[in-house]
C-alpha positions in Angstrom: 44.9 -11.5 22.1 47.5 -10.8 19.4 47.8 -7.7 17.4 46.7 -9.7 14.3 43.5 -10.8 16.1 42.7 -7.3 17.2 43.2 -6.0 13.7 40.8 -8.7 12.4 38.3 -7.9 15.1 38.4 -4.1 14.3 38.1 -4.8 10.6 35.1 -7.1 11.2 33.4 -4.5 13.3 34.1 -1.8 10.6 32.7 -4.0 7.9 29.6 -4.7 9.9 28.9 -1.1 10.8 29.8 0.2 7.3 27.5 -2.4 5.7 24.6 -1.5 8.0 25.1 2.2 7.1 25.2 1.4 3.3 22.1 -0.8 3.5 20.3 1.8 5.6 21.0 4.4 2.9 19.6 1.9 0.3 16.5 1.4 2.5 15.9 5.2 2.7 16.3 5.7 -1.1 14.1 2.8 -1.9 11.5 3.9 0.6 11.4 7.3 -1.2 10.8 5.5 -4.5 8.1 3.4 -3.0 6.4 6.4 -1.5 6.5 8.2 -4.8 5.0 5.2 -6.7 2.3 4.2 -4.2 1.8 6.2 -0.9 1.9 9.6 -2.6 -1.3 8.8 -4.4 -4.8 9.6 -3.2 -6.3 6.2 -4.1 -3.5 3.8 -4.7 -4.1 0.2 -5.9 -2.8 -2.6 -3.6 -2.0 -4.8 -6.6 0.5 -2.1 -7.8 2.2 -2.2 -4.4 2.4 -6.0 -4.4 3.9 -6.2 -7.9 6.3 -3.3 -7.4 9.9 -4.6 -7.4 11.0 -1.7 -5.1 9.0 -3.3 -2.3 11.0 -6.5 -2.5 14.3 -4.7 -2.9 13.4 -2.8 0.3 12.8 -6.1 2.2 16.1 -7.5 0.9 18.1 -4.6 2.3 16.3 -4.7 5.6 17.1 -8.4 5.8 20.8 -7.6 5.1 20.8 -5.1 8.0 19.3 -7.7 10.3 21.8 -10.3 9.1 24.8 -8.1 9.6 23.6 -7.0 13.0 23.1 -10.6 14.2 26.5 -11.9 12.8 28.7 -9.1 14.2 32.3 -10.4 14.2 31.6 -13.3 11.9 31.8 -14.1 8.2 33.8 -10.9 7.6 35.0 -11.8 4.1 31.5 -12.7 2.9 30.2 -9.4 4.4 32.9 -7.4 2.7 32.1 -8.9 -0.7 28.4 -8.2 -0.1 29.1 -4.5 0.8 31.3 -4.0 -2.3 28.6 -5.5 -4.6 26.0 -3.3 -3.0 28.1 -0.1 -3.3 28.8 -0.9 -7.0 25.1 -1.6 -7.7 23.2 0.7 -5.2 23.0 3.8 -7.4 22.2 2.0 -10.7 19.7 -0.1 -8.9 18.0 2.9 -7.2 18.0 4.8 -10.5 16.4 1.8 -12.4 13.7 1.4 -9.7 13.0 5.1 -9.7 12.4 5.0 -13.4 10.7 1.7 -13.7 9.6 1.0 -10.2 6.1 -0.2 -11.1 2.8 1.5 -12.1 1.7 4.7 -10.5 -2.1 4.6 -10.7 -4.7 6.1 -8.5 -8.3 4.9 -9.0 -11.7 5.1 -7.2 -15.4 4.7 -8.0 -16.6 5.7 -4.5 -18.8 8.8 -4.7 -17.7 9.8 -1.3 -14.3 10.5 -2.8 -15.8 12.9 -5.4 -13.7 16.1 -5.7 -10.5 14.6 -4.3 -7.8 14.5 -6.9 -4.1 13.7 -7.2 -1.6 16.4 -8.1 -1.4 17.4 -11.8 -5.2 17.0 -12.2 -6.5 20.3 -13.7 -8.0 22.2 -10.8 -10.1 24.2 -13.2 -12.8 21.6 -13.7 -15.5 24.1 -14.3 -17.9 21.7 -16.1 -18.2 19.6 -12.9 -20.5 20.5 -10.0 -18.6 21.7 -7.0 -20.4 19.1 -4.9 -23.1 16.4 -5.0 -26.3 18.3 -4.0 -29.7 17.0 -2.9 -31.0 17.5 -6.4 -28.6 14.9 -7.7 -28.8 11.1 -7.4 -25.4 9.6 -8.3 -25.5 6.8 -10.8 -21.8 6.3 -11.4 -18.6 7.9 -10.5 -15.2 6.9 -11.8 -11.8 8.5 -11.3 -8.6 7.1 -12.9 -5.2 8.7 -12.7 -1.9 7.3 -14.1 1.4 9.1 -13.6 3.8 6.2 -14.2 5.8 8.4 -16.6 3.7 11.2 -17.9 0.1 11.7 -16.6 -3.2 10.8 -18.0 -6.5 10.8 -16.1 -10.3 10.5 -16.5 -13.0 11.8 -14.3 -16.6 10.6 -15.0 -19.7 11.5 -13.1 -23.2 10.4 -14.0 -26.2 11.7 -12.0 -30.0 11.9 -12.2 -31.3 15.3 -11.4 -34.6 16.7 -10.2 -36.6 18.3 -13.1 -36.1 21.9 -12.1 -32.4 21.5 -11.4 -32.0 19.5 -14.7 -33.8 22.2 -16.7 -31.8 25.0 -15.1 -28.4 23.3 -15.8 -29.3 22.4 -19.4 -30.5 26.0 -20.1 -27.0 27.2 -19.4 -25.8 25.3 -22.4 -28.8 25.4 -24.6 -27.2 27.5 -27.3 -24.2 25.2 -27.6 -25.8 21.7 -27.6 -25.5 19.2 -30.4 -26.8 15.6 -30.9 -24.6 13.0 -29.2 -23.1 10.9 -32.0 -22.9 7.5 -30.2 -26.5 7.1 -28.9 -29.9 8.5 -29.8 -31.8 10.6 -27.2 -28.7 12.4 -25.9 -27.4 15.9 -26.4 -24.0 17.2 -25.5 -22.1 20.3 -24.8 -18.5 19.8 -26.1 -15.3 21.6 -25.2 -13.1 18.9 -26.8 -13.8 15.5 -28.3 -10.6 13.8 -29.5 -10.0 10.3 -28.3 -6.8 9.9 -30.4 -7.2 6.1 -30.3 -4.2 4.1 -31.2 -4.2 0.3 -31.7 -1.5 -1.6 -29.9 -1.3 -5.4 -29.4 -5.0 -5.7 -30.1 -6.2 -3.0 -27.7 -6.9 0.7 -28.1 -5.0 3.3 -26.1 -5.0 7.0 -25.8 -2.0 9.1 -24.7 -2.8 12.6 -25.9 -6.6 12.4 -26.1 -8.9 15.1 -24.8 -12.6 14.6 -24.1 -14.3 17.3 -22.1 -18.1 17.4 -22.3 -21.5 17.4 -20.6 -24.1 15.0 -21.9 -27.8 15.4 -21.3 -30.7 12.9 -21.5 -34.2 14.5 -21.3 -36.1 11.2 -20.9 -34.5 10.4 -17.5 -33.0 13.8 -16.5 -29.6 12.2 -16.6 -26.5 14.4 -16.8 -23.0 13.0 -17.5 -19.8 14.9 -16.9 -16.8 13.6 -18.7 -13.2 14.8 -18.5 -10.4 12.8 -20.1 -7.0 14.4 -20.3 -4.0 12.7 -21.9 -0.6 14.1 -21.4 1.6 11.3 -22.7 0.8 8.3 -20.5 -1.0 5.6 -22.5 -4.5 4.7 -21.1 -6.3 1.6 -22.2 -9.6 2.9 -23.5 -11.3 -0.3 -22.5 -10.9 1.0 -18.9 -12.6 4.3 -19.7 -15.9 4.7 -17.9 -17.1 6.9 -20.8 -16.3 4.3 -23.4 -17.9 1.5 -21.3 -21.0 3.6 -20.6 -21.9 4.0 -24.3 -20.3 0.8 -25.5 -18.3 2.9 -28.0 -16.7 0.8 -30.8 -13.3 2.2 -31.3 -11.2 2.5 -34.4 -8.1 4.5 -35.3 -10.4 7.0 -37.0 -11.3 8.2 -33.5 -8.5 10.7 -33.6 
């Protein structure tokens, strides 16, 4: 074997190993992005994983690692060009995917998940019961959390209570109750009631809305706990359990 052949072989091995290292770094960085966007959530949505561009970029770099490993000593020029392109694009690509790597939404309506929240959810949810007791029959539970950029979330719990437990709870707020403005027969204890509805492309959204209240219905001993907290991330109000429950007709006056 000539010196020229040996140099070509060493260069080919170098390109292969260097490429695998670069692609492995890409895989690690993209895996961190994917974890942040999906696996770090309490109740991630599968559709958000399947539509996340980071997932397919991750598969692409894994495929490159396998390809380089299986073609060691071959197609050196093509490999070198590929490595250069990746080096030039790896940091911008990772930065773009980190900023726009898909929706980051956690959602559940399973009452068994009651009380389990993602980070940034206010831990001081005093209006909510600490647990679902024997005096409560759950009717509906909904938890929605979006931290794609900023965070916005809604926690909704509707239960039917035993007469004694209902009367005891309502008595705690009796001096602060007012008629519920959307439906007759309901009273509410309100901490805040600002939907801050904004019309965009035919749908209403809230990004800084705040609705914190307890709603009582004497006829059926129903209690509804609602906590909507907007901190900049737009939430489509059509997806709100509170809006759906009372079929609230929105307008930009709900601000």
